[in-house]
C-alpha positions in Angstrom: -2.4 -0.1 7.4 -0.8 0.4 4.0 -3.1 0.5 1.0 -2.8 1.2 -2.7 -4.7 1.9 -5.8 -3.9 1.0 -9.3 -4.6 4.1 -11.3 -3.2 2.9 -14.6 -6.5 3.2 -16.5 -7.1 6.7 -15.2 -3.7 8.4 -16.0 -3.7 10.8 -18.9 -0.6 10.7 -21.2 1.7 13.7 -21.4 1.4 16.6 -22.0 -2.0 16.4 -20.3 -2.0 17.1 -16.5 -2.8 14.5 -13.9 -4.0 15.5 -10.4 -4.1 13.1 -7.4 -6.3 14.3 -4.6 -6.8 12.9 -1.1 -9.7 14.1 1.0 -8.9 13.8 4.8 -11.7 14.4 7.3 -10.7 14.6 11.0 -14.0 16.0 12.3 -15.5 14.5 15.5 -18.8 13.5 14.0 -17.5 11.2 11.3 -19.6 8.0 11.0 -19.0 4.7 9.2 -21.0 4.9 6.0 -22.5 1.4 5.9 -23.8 1.4 9.5 -23.8 5.0 10.7 -21.8 4.0 13.7 -19.3 6.5 15.1 -15.7 5.4 15.4 -14.4 4.4 18.8 -11.7 6.9 18.7 -14.1 9.7 17.9 -14.5 10.5 21.5 -13.2 13.8 23.1 -12.1 11.9 26.2 -9.9 9.6 24.1 -8.5 12.6 22.1 -6.9 10.5 19.4 -8.4 12.5 16.6 -5.1 13.4 14.8 -6.5 13.5 11.3 -4.5 14.1 8.2 -1.9 12.0 6.6 0.7 11.2 9.3 2.9 8.8 7.3 4.9 9.0 4.1 3.0 8.8 0.8 4.7 7.3 -2.3 3.7 7.3 -6.0 5.2 4.2 -7.6 5.4 4.4 -11.4 6.1 1.0 -13.0 6.5 -0.2 -16.6 4.7 -3.3 -17.8 7.2 -5.7 -16.3 7.6 -4.9 -12.5 7.9 -6.3 -9.0 4.7 -5.9 -7.2 4.1 -4.1 -3.9 3.2 -6.1 -0.7 -0.5 -4.9 -0.7 -2.6 -8.0 -1.1 -5.6 -6.4 0.6 -6.1 -3.7 -2.0 -4.0 -4.5 -5.0 -4.1 -8.3 -4.7 -0.3 -8.5 -4.9 2.2 -10.2 -2.7 5.3 -8.0 -3.2 8.8 -8.8 -2.0 9.6 -10.7 1.2 13.0 -11.5 2.8 13.1 -13.8 5.8 15.6 -16.0 7.7 15.3 -19.6 8.9 17.6 -22.4 10.1 19.3 -20.2 12.6 22.6 -21.4 14.0 23.5 -18.8 16.6 26.9 -20.3 17.7 28.0 -20.5 14.0 26.5 -17.0 13.4 24.6 -18.2 10.3 21.1 -18.6 9.0 19.5 -19.4 5.7 18.1 -16.3 4.0 15.2 -16.5 1.6 14.0 -13.8 -0.8 10.7 -14.1 -2.6 9.4 -11.6 -5.2 6.2 -11.5 -7.2 6.8 -10.1 -10.7 4.0 -9.1 -13.1 4.5 -9.1 -16.9 1.7 -7.1 -18.5 3.1 -7.0 -22.0 0.8 -8.4 -24.7 3.7 -10.6 -25.8 5.6 -12.0 -22.8 9.1 -10.7 -22.4 12.0 -12.2 -20.4 
C-alpha cells in the first residue's frame, strides 16, 4: 500500500542539511505494537519475510500551489484520477474523465 508523509514543517532551508531515514526491520520476531501479536507472515513455514523496501521510493517537492497525490489514507488528499465511461465498442469510443485535486497554500489565493 502506498503511503506518504507531509514533512513541510520539518524541512530545514538551504544551506542546512536534511536527512530522510527509513528504519526497516525484517526480523522474525516482530510484533504489532498495540497488541503484541505476531504478523501472520512471520512464520518460517510461510517464508515471506522479504523485508526492506521492495518498491520505488519518490520524494515529491511541491510549491504552495500543487496537484495532490492520491494518498487519502495518510495525506488526506485525493490526487489525480482518469477513467473511462460510456463505452461504445463498435464505434471505438468512450467518454474520458480526468479529475484532479489542487491545493493552494498561499496566504493570498493565486490563480
